[in-house]
Every structure is written in C-alpha cells, then in structure tokens.
C-alpha positions in Angstrom: 27.8 78.7 95.9 29.5 81.8 94.5 28.6 83.0 91.0 30.2 80.9 88.3 32.4 83.8 87.1 33.8 84.2 90.6 35.0 80.6 90.8 38.8 80.2 90.7 38.7 78.0 87.6 36.4 80.3 85.5 38.7 81.4 82.7 36.7 83.6 80.4 34.5 80.7 79.5 32.1 81.4 76.6 29.3 79.6 78.4 28.4 77.4 81.4 25.1 75.7 80.9 23.1 73.9 83.6 20.5 71.3 82.8 17.9 69.4 84.8 15.1 67.0 83.8 12.8 66.0 86.7 11.3 63.1 84.8 14.7 61.3 84.3 16.6 62.8 87.2 19.2 64.3 85.0 21.4 67.0 86.5 24.2 68.1 84.2 26.7 70.9 83.4 28.2 71.7 80.0 31.0 74.2 80.0 32.2 75.8 76.8 35.6 77.3 77.2 36.4 78.4 73.6 34.9 78.0 70.1 37.7 80.1 68.5 38.9 77.2 66.4 35.5 75.4 66.0 32.7 73.8 68.0 33.7 73.0 71.6 34.7 69.3 71.7 35.2 67.3 74.8 33.8 64.2 76.5 31.1 63.8 79.1 31.9 62.6 82.6 29.5 60.6 84.7 30.6 61.0 88.3 29.4 61.2 91.9 30.5 64.5 93.5 30.6 65.2 97.2 29.4 68.8 96.5 27.6 70.2 93.5 30.2 72.9 93.3 32.8 70.3 92.6 31.0 69.3 89.4 31.1 72.8 88.2 34.8 73.2 89.0 35.5 69.9 87.2 33.6 71.1 84.1 35.4 74.4 84.1 38.9 72.9 84.5 38.3 70.1 82.0 36.8 72.3 79.3 39.8 74.7 79.5 42.0 71.7 79.2 40.1 70.5 76.1 40.6 74.0 74.5 44.4 73.6 75.0 44.4 69.9 74.1 42.5 70.4 70.8 44.5 73.5 69.8 47.9 71.8 70.5 46.8 68.7 68.6 46.1 70.9 65.5 42.4 70.1 65.5 39.8 72.5 64.1 37.7 72.4 67.2 37.4 74.3 70.5 37.1 73.1 74.0 34.2 72.0 76.1 33.2 69.4 78.7 30.0 67.8 79.9 29.4 66.5 83.4 26.4 64.4 84.5 26.0 64.3 88.3 25.5 60.8 89.5 23.4 60.0 92.5 24.6 57.9 95.5 23.7 54.6 93.6 25.2 55.9 90.3 21.9 55.4 88.5 22.2 55.9 84.8 19.1 55.3 82.7 18.2 55.5 79.0 15.8 58.3 79.9 18.6 60.3 81.6 20.9 59.8 78.6 18.1 60.9 76.2 17.6 64.0 78.2 21.3 64.8 78.1 21.2 64.3 74.3 18.4 66.8 74.1 20.5 69.2 76.2 23.4 69.0 73.8 21.0 69.5 70.8 19.7 72.6 72.4 23.1 74.2 72.1 22.9 74.1 68.3 26.2 72.4 67.6 28.3 74.6 69.8 29.3 71.5 71.9 30.2 68.0 70.6 30.5 65.2 73.2 32.4 62.0 73.4 33.4 59.4 76.0 34.9 60.2 79.4 35.1 58.6 82.9 31.9 56.7 83.6 30.7 56.7 80.1 30.9 54.1 77.3 30.0 53.5 73.7 26.5 52.3 74.6 25.9 55.5 76.4 27.0 57.6 73.4 24.7 55.6 71.2 21.8 56.4 73.5 22.8 60.1 73.5 23.2 60.0 69.7 19.5 59.2 69.3 18.7 62.8 70.4 21.6 64.7 68.8 24.1 64.3 66.0 26.7 66.3 67.9 28.3 63.2 69.4 31.4 61.2 68.5 33.1 58.0 69.7 30.3 55.9 68.2 31.0 52.3 67.0 32.6 52.4 63.6 33.7 50.0 61.0 37.2 48.5 60.8 39.8 50.9 59.6 37.7 54.0 60.3 38.6 56.8 62.7 36.4 56.9 65.8 35.0 54.4 68.3 36.5 53.9 71.7 39.0 56.7 72.3 40.9 54.8 75.0 43.3 52.8 72.8 44.3 55.9 70.8 44.9 57.8 74.1 47.0 55.0 75.4 49.1 54.9 72.2 49.7 58.6 72.3 50.8 58.4 75.9 53.1 55.5 75.2 54.8 57.5 72.4 55.1 60.5 74.8 56.5 58.4 77.6 59.1 57.0 75.1 60.0 60.6 74.1 60.4 61.5 77.8 62.6 58.5 78.4 64.8 59.4 75.5 65.2 63.0 76.6 65.7 62.4 80.3 67.4 59.0 80.3 69.0 58.9 76.9 67.4 55.6 76.0 65.7 54.9 72.6 63.5 52.1 74.1 61.4 51.5 77.2 63.2 48.1 77.6 64.3 47.7 81.2 62.8 51.1 82.2 60.8 51.1 85.4 57.4 52.7 85.0 54.9 53.2 87.8 51.4 53.6 86.5 48.6 55.1 88.7 45.2 53.9 87.3 45.0 50.9 85.0 41.6 51.5 83.3 41.3 51.9 79.5 44.2 54.3 79.2 46.5 53.1 81.9 45.9 49.5 81.2 46.5 50.0 77.5 49.7 51.9 78.3 50.9 49.1 80.6 50.4 46.5 77.8 52.3 48.6 75.2 55.2 49.2 77.7 55.3 45.5 78.6 55.5 44.6 74.9 58.7 46.7 74.8 60.2 45.1 77.9 59.5 47.8 80.5 59.4 46.9 84.2 56.0 47.8 85.6 54.5 48.7 89.0 50.8 49.1 88.8 48.2 50.6 91.1 44.5 51.2 90.9 41.7 52.1 93.3 40.4 48.7 92.3 43.4 46.7 93.6 42.1 43.5 92.2 42.2 45.0 88.7 45.8 46.1 89.2 46.8 42.7 90.5 45.2 40.9 87.6 46.9 43.0 85.0 50.2 42.8 86.9 50.0 39.0 86.9 49.3 39.1 83.2 52.2 41.4 82.4 54.7 40.2 85.0 54.6 43.5 86.9 54.4 44.4 90.6 51.5 45.9 92.5 51.5 49.0 94.7 48.9 50.7 96.9 47.0 53.4 95.0 47.8 55.9 97.7 51.6 55.2 97.5 52.2 54.8 93.8 53.3 58.4 93.2 56.1 58.0 95.7 57.5 54.8 94.2 61.1 55.0 93.2 60.9 54.6 89.4 62.2 56.0 86.1 58.8 57.2 85.1 55.7 57.9 87.2 52.6 57.9 85.0 49.3 59.3 86.4 46.5 57.7 84.4 43.5 58.1 86.8 41.7 61.3 87.9 43.3 64.7 88.0 44.8 67.1 90.6 47.2 64.4 91.9 50.3 66.5 91.6 50.3 68.7 94.7 52.9 70.3 96.8 53.0 67.2 99.1 52.9 64.6 96.3 55.6 66.4 94.3 57.9 66.6 97.3 57.5 62.8 97.7 58.2 61.9 94.0 61.3 59.7 93.4 61.4 59.8 89.7 63.1 62.0 87.0 60.0 61.8 84.7 56.2 62.4 85.2 54.3 61.5 82.0 50.8 60.1 82.1 47.3 60.1 80.6 45.2 61.7 83.4 43.7 65.1 82.7 44.5 68.2 84.8 47.3 66.4 86.7 48.5 69.7 88.3 46.4 70.6 91.3 47.3 74.3 90.7 49.6 76.1 88.2 52.4 76.5 90.8 52.7 72.7 90.9 54.3 72.9 87.5 56.9 75.2 89.0 57.5 72.7 91.8 58.2 69.9 89.3 60.6 72.2 87.4 62.4 73.2 90.5 63.1 69.6 91.4 64.4 68.9 87.9 61.6 66.5 87.0 60.7 66.3 83.3 57.0 66.8 83.0 54.9 66.0 79.9 52.0 68.5 79.9 49.0 66.3 80.2 46.8 67.8 77.4 49.7 67.4 74.9 50.6 63.7 75.7 47.0 62.5 76.1 45.5 63.9 73.0 45.2 60.6 71.1 41.6 60.0 72.0 40.3 63.4 71.0 42.2 63.1 67.8 40.5 59.8 67.0 36.9 60.9 67.8 37.3 64.4 66.3 38.4 62.9 62.9 35.3 60.7 63.2 33.0 63.6 63.8 34.5 65.7 61.0 34.5 62.7 58.6 38.2 63.3 57.9 40.6 60.4 57.6 40.8 56.8 58.7 42.9 54.8 61.2 46.0 55.5 59.2 45.4 59.2 59.6 44.8 58.8 63.3 48.1 56.9 63.6 50.0 59.5 61.6 48.7 62.3 64.0 49.5 60.3 67.1 53.1 60.1 65.9 53.3 63.9 66.0 52.8 63.9 69.8 56.5 63.2 70.7 57.6 66.1 68.4 55.2 68.5 70.2 56.6 67.5 73.5 60.2 67.9 72.3 59.3 71.5 71.1 57.9 72.3 74.6 60.9 70.8 76.5 63.4 72.5 74.2 61.8 75.9 74.8 61.6 75.2 78.5 65.3 74.4 78.6 66.2 77.4 76.5 64.4 80.0 78.5 64.1 78.5 81.9 60.3 78.5 81.9 58.5 75.4 83.1 57.2 73.0 80.5 53.7 73.5 81.8 53.8 77.3 81.3 55.5 76.9 77.9 52.6 74.7 76.8 50.0 77.0 78.2 51.5 80.0 76.4 51.5 78.1 73.1 47.9 77.0 73.5 46.7 80.4 74.5 48.1 81.9 71.3 46.4 79.2 69.3 43.0 80.0 70.7 43.4 83.7 70.2 44.1 84.6 73.9 47.8 85.0 73.8 
C-alpha cells in the first residue's frame, strides 16, 4: 500500500487516522478532510472491502465529499468520514462499537459521526455511550435529528423536481418516468414521494426482492440492478453506492437527467465532463443529497426543530439552480461549478 498522501484521492486532508482494537476486532479509518468551518462531520460506514486500501480510498473520497456537502448546505461544520472494516461474516458487536466510540473520543471533538451504509440508530446509541460526538440519535417528535434517511430522501425529491422543471419544463413529477438505482432508506423514500406525485417508476436494487416488493406497492416496474442506468427514462437516479457514473455507463445513459442520492456518483472528475458533453443535466450529488446531514447537524448543534430542517431542505433546489445557471452561462460543467463554489467556502478556492 502506498503512503496515504500518495493515494490519488488524498486531497490535503488534515488527518487520516487508523484504529484497531484486538479485543473487539475493530479495524477502522477516520478521515478528516477539513475543519475550516467547524468540526469534521460525516457518517460512519460499515462495509466489507475486497482490499484494505479500498477502505482508505472510500474514507478519503467520502470525507472530501462531506466537506463540500456541508459547506454548500451552509452548515458550520467541516467534512470527515468514518469507515469500519467488516469481516467476511460482517460481524458487528457492542464491544466493537464501543471501541469505535472511544476512537472518536480520542480525537477530541474534531470528528462528529452519524449514520451511513451498514449503520443504524441502535449502533449510534452504542457508540454514543463512549463519546458525545455523535448525532442521528433517537429524538422526540418535532425535534431535529434521528434517522437521516427521510430527510435525505426529501431533499433528493425536491432536487429531482428542480431538475425536471429545468430540463423538461414541467412543474410536477406527474407522468415523469424515473429509474431509481437502489431502494434502501433514501431510494425507497424517494420512490414513495415520487409515486405520491404520480411519477412512473422503474426500480432496481441488488436485493431484487426488495425492489419487487416496493414496485408492487407503488405500481412501478422492476429492472435488473446491472441494467438500470441504461433504462430509457426522463430521470435516472443513482441512490446506492458511488462511482457508478463511468465512461461506459455514461455512454449507455438514455436520459436527459441524472439526479440521485448516492455519494460520489462520478467515478472520476472527467465523468462530469462526459455528462456535460452529452447534454445530460447532472445534479451534483453532495448538493442534492444534503438533507440527512442538515438534519443530524442541527441535532448535534442543538439548533432548530423539524420546521427548521424542512426550511433548509427547501433551499436545495435554489442551490442547484444557481449551479446550473452558472454552468449554462460559462460553459463549465455543473460538477466543476459546484466544486469551485465548495472549495471557496472551505478556504481552498
């Protein structure tokens, strides 16, 4: 494995921390990209990686994305990400979570965690027994916080509608065909919101039975997870794991819009250029999917309630419009416009 700072995704990260605990079997990485605006905030992912180096790359990419996401959402926090490396049987124990909580506490508040892939509220409660630097915990009705999934889904829904209006000239999703890749917490929530507005849905998930069940509930169709990105649709919405927009998958797209909740959708920066060259309207992922971090950050900071969360979610379409307008005006891709804006906000422009 090369030195961390020689990895392609190392981007002047302030810190990359490796943790192990032999008693619990914990192996984890916490990457802190920026604390320019405040403590580095970003969820923890529990995942099985083919190579250890893949976990480090994931932490580097995701933490940078969180810096940009938090800055563009107007939050007074920086960007970080935690990754817990799962073993072949994906064993997750209270002892492992406690050890991870102590790892977070050892950073003295520079990193604040929340929920991500493979983690749930119960896991955060266990981590929270060892550190106060955790958000997304169960909260009372009307309070900011709790499961970030519904807030992320709502923000993506509002962003998809903004994209539909800009690219298709329609004020509603009624009758619009949306192909969703991944129907977990975010993709499933998005599908329900779109169905309520009368959209036509095609759903795919690595768990085909889950996609089929939701499609039956909402009156949608089912596609193979490997084929969903090439479905002919008005909107393709990646809502699973990242790096799905590659040279090959972009060439196969049959849609005027890509707008979804997955993090790090572009496999490499040049893929934003490829979308732009094809005339496909792209919603930069860390702008459209900021709803969850808005929700849990307000919880952690003790600022606002559900009404404040909703008010901030409604600002997502306006941010996307600003990006698209500048992209159209200067010919630069939406992805690069967003990156430039975010870099300035974190003091690196």
